[in-house]
C-alpha positions in Angstrom: 200.9 101.3 -28.0 198.5 103.0 -26.2 196.1 100.4 -24.4 192.7 102.1 -23.2 190.3 99.8 -20.7 186.7 99.9 -22.1 185.5 97.6 -20.2 182.4 99.7 -18.7 181.5 100.7 -22.2 181.7 97.1 -23.3 179.6 96.1 -20.3 177.1 99.2 -20.6 177.8 100.6 -17.0 176.1 104.1 -17.2 177.7 107.3 -16.2 181.2 105.2 -16.3 180.8 103.5 -20.0 180.1 107.0 -21.2 183.1 107.7 -20.1 185.1 105.2 -21.5 183.8 105.1 -24.9 183.9 108.9 -25.4 187.7 109.0 -24.0 188.6 106.3 -26.0 186.9 107.4 -29.4 189.2 111.2 -28.7 192.7 109.3 -28.1 192.3 107.3 -31.1 191.3 110.1 -33.1 194.3 112.3 -31.7 196.6 108.9 -32.1 195.7 107.2 -35.1 197.1 103.7 -35.5 198.4 103.6 -31.8 195.7 102.8 -29.8 194.1 99.5 -29.0 191.2 98.7 -26.9 191.1 96.3 -23.6 187.8 94.9 -22.3 187.1 91.5 -20.0 183.9 89.3 -20.7 185.3 88.1 -23.7 185.3 89.6 -27.6 181.5 88.4 -28.1 180.6 91.8 -26.0 179.9 94.6 -28.5 181.1 98.1 -28.4 179.5 101.4 -28.8 179.5 102.3 -32.8 182.7 104.9 -32.5 184.6 101.9 -31.1 183.5 99.1 -33.5 186.4 99.6 -36.1 189.4 99.9 -33.6 191.8 96.9 -33.0 191.1 95.1 -29.0 192.2 92.3 -26.8 190.2 90.9 -24.6 190.3 88.7 -21.9 187.1 85.6 -20.9 186.8 85.9 -17.3 183.2 88.4 -16.3 183.4 91.2 -14.3 183.6 89.8 -10.8 186.5 87.2 -11.7 188.3 89.5 -13.0 188.2 92.2 -10.8 189.6 89.3 -8.2 192.3 88.4 -10.7 193.6 92.2 -10.9 193.8 92.5 -7.1 195.9 89.6 -6.5 198.2 90.4 -9.4 199.2 93.1 -7.9 199.3 92.0 -4.1 201.5 89.4 -5.2 203.6 91.8 -7.8 202.4 89.6 -11.0 202.5 91.7 -14.0 199.4 90.7 -16.5 202.2 92.4 -19.3 202.0 89.2 -21.6 198.0 90.7 -22.2 199.3 93.3 -23.9 201.9 92.9 -26.4 204.0 96.1 -27.3 202.0 97.9 -24.7 204.0 101.5 -24.3 201.1 103.0 -22.0 197.9 101.9 -20.1 195.0 103.7 -19.1 192.3 102.5 -17.2 188.9 104.9 -17.3 187.3 103.2 -14.1 188.4 101.6 -10.8 190.4 99.2 -11.8 194.4 98.8 -12.5 196.0 96.6 -14.8 199.1 95.6 -12.5 202.0 95.6 -15.6 206.0 95.8 -15.0 207.7 98.9 -16.3 204.8 100.4 -18.2 203.2 103.9 -17.3 199.9 103.8 -16.1 196.9 106.3 -16.1 194.3 105.7 -13.8 191.0 107.7 -14.2 189.3 108.1 -10.5 185.2 109.2 -11.2 184.5 109.4 -7.0 185.5 107.9 -3.6 181.5 107.2 -2.8 182.5 103.7 -1.3 184.1 105.2 1.4 182.1 108.2 1.8 178.9 106.6 1.7 179.7 102.9 2.6 176.1 101.8 3.7 174.9 102.9 0.1 177.4 99.6 -1.3 176.6 96.1 -1.7 179.5 94.8 1.4 181.3 92.7 -1.6 182.3 95.8 -3.6 182.7 97.9 -0.7 185.2 95.6 0.6 186.9 95.4 -2.8 187.2 98.8 -3.4 188.3 100.1 -0.2 191.2 97.3 -0.1 191.9 98.3 -3.7 191.5 101.8 -4.8 194.1 103.0 -2.3 196.4 100.5 -4.0 195.7 101.4 -7.5 196.1 104.9 -6.8 199.9 104.4 -5.1 200.4 102.1 -8.0 199.2 104.4 -11.0 201.9 106.3 -12.2 199.5 109.0 -12.9 195.3 109.7 -12.0 193.1 112.0 -13.7 190.5 113.0 -11.6 186.5 114.0 -13.5 186.3 117.3 -10.8 187.9 119.0 -8.2 185.7 117.6 -5.6 187.5 114.0 -6.6 190.9 115.3 -6.5 190.5 116.7 -2.9 189.0 113.4 -1.9 191.8 111.5 -2.9 194.4 113.9 -2.0 192.9 114.1 1.8 191.8 110.1 2.1 194.7 108.7 0.4 197.5 110.9 1.4 198.2 111.8 -2.4 200.3 114.0 -3.8 198.5 116.6 -5.2 200.8 116.8 -8.4 200.2 113.1 -9.1 196.8 114.0 -10.1 195.4 115.8 -12.9 191.6 117.4 -13.0 189.9 116.7 -16.7 186.3 117.3 -16.9 183.9 115.2 -19.0 181.5 116.6 -21.6 177.9 116.1 -22.8 177.9 113.8 -26.6 177.8 116.1 -29.1 173.8 114.3 -29.6 172.8 116.7 -26.4 171.0 119.3 -28.2 167.6 121.1 -28.2 165.7 118.3 -30.1 162.9 118.9 -32.9 159.5 118.9 -31.9 159.0 116.1 -33.6 161.0 114.1 -31.7 159.3 115.8 -28.4 156.1 114.5 -29.3 157.6 110.9 -30.9 158.9 110.4 -27.0 155.8 111.7 -25.3 153.6 109.0 -27.3 156.5 105.8 -27.2 156.8 106.2 -23.6 153.7 107.5 -22.3 155.1 110.5 -21.1 152.6 112.5 -18.7 151.7 116.4 -19.9 154.0 117.8 -16.5 156.6 115.8 -14.7 160.3 116.5 -13.3 162.9 114.1 -14.9 165.6 112.2 -13.2 168.1 110.7 -15.2 170.7 108.0 -13.2 170.7 104.9 -11.7 168.2 103.7 -9.0 170.6 103.2 -6.0 170.5 104.7 -2.6 173.1 107.6 -3.2 170.6 109.1 -5.8 168.3 110.4 -2.8 165.1 109.2 -4.6 163.4 108.8 -1.6 163.7 112.3 -0.5 162.6 113.2 -4.2 159.5 111.3 -3.4 159.1 113.4 -0.1 159.6 116.6 -1.9 157.2 115.3 -4.9 154.6 114.8 -2.1 154.4 118.4 -1.0 154.5 119.6 -4.6 151.3 117.5 -5.6 149.4 119.6 -3.2 148.7 122.5 -5.1 150.2 120.6 -8.5 148.3 117.0 -8.7 148.7 116.8 -12.2 152.9 116.9 -11.6 154.5 113.3 -12.1 158.1 112.3 -11.5 159.8 110.5 -14.3 163.1 108.0 -13.7 165.3 107.1 -17.0 168.0 104.9 -15.8 168.7 101.5 -14.8 167.9 99.7 -11.6 171.0 99.3 -9.7 171.8 98.3 -6.0 169.7 98.6 -2.6 167.1 99.5 -4.2 164.3 98.2 -1.8 164.3 100.9 0.3 163.2 103.1 -2.8 160.3 101.1 -3.6 158.8 100.5 -0.4 158.8 104.4 -0.3 157.1 104.1 -3.6 154.5 102.2 -1.8 153.8 103.8 1.0 153.7 107.2 -0.2 150.4 106.2 -2.6 152.6 107.7 -5.8 152.8 104.8 -7.8 150.7 106.4 -10.4 152.9 109.9 -10.4 155.9 108.0 -10.8 156.9 106.7 -14.0 159.8 104.4 -14.6 161.4 104.2 -17.9 164.4 101.8 -17.1 167.5 102.8 -19.3 166.7 104.8 -22.2 168.6 104.7 -25.5 170.7 107.6 -26.4 168.9 108.6 -29.3 165.8 109.1 -27.3 167.2 111.0 -24.4 167.3 114.6 -25.8 163.8 114.6 -26.5 162.7 112.9 -23.1 164.9 115.8 -21.5 163.1 118.5 -23.6 159.6 117.4 -22.6 159.8 117.7 -19.0 159.1 120.9 -17.1 162.3 120.7 -15.0 165.1 118.4 -14.2 166.1 117.7 -10.9 169.3 115.8 -9.6 169.3 115.7 -5.8 172.3 112.9 -5.3 173.9 112.8 -2.0 177.1 113.0 -4.1 178.7 112.7 -7.8 181.9 112.5 -8.4 181.3 114.5 -12.0 177.5 114.5 -12.7 177.1 114.5 -16.3 173.6 114.6 -16.7 173.5 118.1 -15.4 175.3 119.1 -18.5 173.4 116.7 -20.7 170.2 118.4 -19.7 171.7 122.1 -20.3 173.2 121.3 -23.5 169.4 120.1 -24.8 168.2 123.7 -23.2 166.5 122.2 -19.8 166.4 123.9 -16.4 168.1 122.1 -13.8 168.1 122.0 -9.9 170.5 120.2 -8.4 171.8 119.6 -5.1 174.3 121.5 -3.9 176.7 118.3 -2.9 179.8 117.0 -4.4 180.6 118.0 -7.9 177.2 119.4 -8.5 178.2 123.1 -8.3 181.1 122.6 -9.6 179.8 121.6 -13.3 176.7 123.3 -12.6 177.9 126.7 -11.9 175.7 129.5 -11.6 173.3 128.2 -13.8 171.6 125.6 -11.8 169.5 126.3 -8.7 170.8 124.2 -5.8 169.4 122.7 -2.4 170.3 120.5 0.5 169.9 117.3 -0.6 168.8 116.3 3.0 165.8 118.5 3.4 162.9 117.6 1.2 161.0 120.8 2.0 163.8 122.9 0.5 164.2 120.6 -2.5 160.4 121.1 -2.9 160.5 125.0 -2.4 163.2 125.4 -5.2 161.6 122.7 -7.4 158.3 124.6 -6.9 160.0 128.0 -7.6 161.2 127.5 -10.9 157.9 125.7 -11.9 156.7 128.9 -11.3 158.7 132.0 -12.3 159.2 132.3 -15.8 161.6 134.6 -16.1 164.2 132.8 -13.9 163.6 129.6 -16.3 164.8 131.7 -19.0 167.6 133.1 -17.3 168.8 129.7 -16.3 168.4 128.3 -19.9 170.7 130.4 -21.0 173.2 130.2 -18.6 172.6 126.5 -18.7 173.3 126.5 -22.7 176.3 128.6 -21.9 177.5 126.5 -18.5 177.7 123.2 -21.1 179.5 124.5 -23.9 182.4 125.3 -21.5 182.8 121.6 -21.3 184.1 120.0 -24.4 185.5 116.4 -25.1 187.8 118.0 -27.4 189.4 119.8 -24.6 189.1 116.6 -22.5 190.9 114.8 -25.4 193.6 117.9 -25.6 194.3 117.3 -21.4 194.5 113.8 -21.8 196.8 113.6 -24.8 199.3 116.0 -22.6 199.8 113.5 -20.0 200.2 110.6 -22.3 202.7 112.4 -24.1 204.5 113.4 -20.3 204.6 109.7 -19.2 205.7 108.7 -22.8 208.6 111.0 -22.9 207.4 112.3 -25.9 
């Protein structure tokens, strides 16, 4: 039996939840009757529709108690194999590895942001991940990194053998495609979207660099007072500085915070924007870049972490620490119609280079190798 931990999907944890749900769905298709899902938090939690028919096992503890139980079990060399009957392989899709004896394990590593930017994490989370992740990486039979950038970080910071790490890219879900005009009109009306706006998709947290995006917006509005900013994503952690900057800049009326937007509405929200901006200081993958491009939207992004790896030649890049350069690149794209058309075509081609089918085949090859099949 192949067990896949989909706790991130059960708890709706942004990008990690998308990854765990999609990879579990694909692996269940490739391995009919062999995949069982696992998640913490109890069986009352609902899963995305594509996973609801699959068998699953759960434990009651919530996120924090369960994480601590996992770490203590690893430190004490206690196996949790009794929780997973007939386990032949276990795949953790987030940074939490089940302690198992004599069962091959796969750990997906998304990033080492907690190590690279410790000030941008809550102290308890920083402490936990810095203690646990090196241990999980050593104990895992094999590691999947979601980008070459993440693989380099794992090798550099943890001294891991590169042979132990396979890069398997994510992809935009199939529903991310250019939407009908009627859908765009509907979301404009339902969300009260302005006529002209920049769009950022992602959790509000320090690493997303939204305060510098506010500074860039200030510069842009000197000659484009009709330009707004729309933020689509949940409010995360350590957000006080961002909201203080929002008040200090006086941009409250120009910044629209939508919160979490349902997947069904996202393509139309993306298409309604003038331009997508992803200014993050670091990303392990940066899935919104592909989601924007698959919907026909042009993306400007920071040249940090995996962004150039994911966006390729289709995205227009800037230094994430330089608000003036950010504003310059955004202004250029807002004014140059020919460049926008060119990058839109490049973006659709770039998004097409990534697919969940390919990710599933590459993950399946890892499973087969570990299972000796």
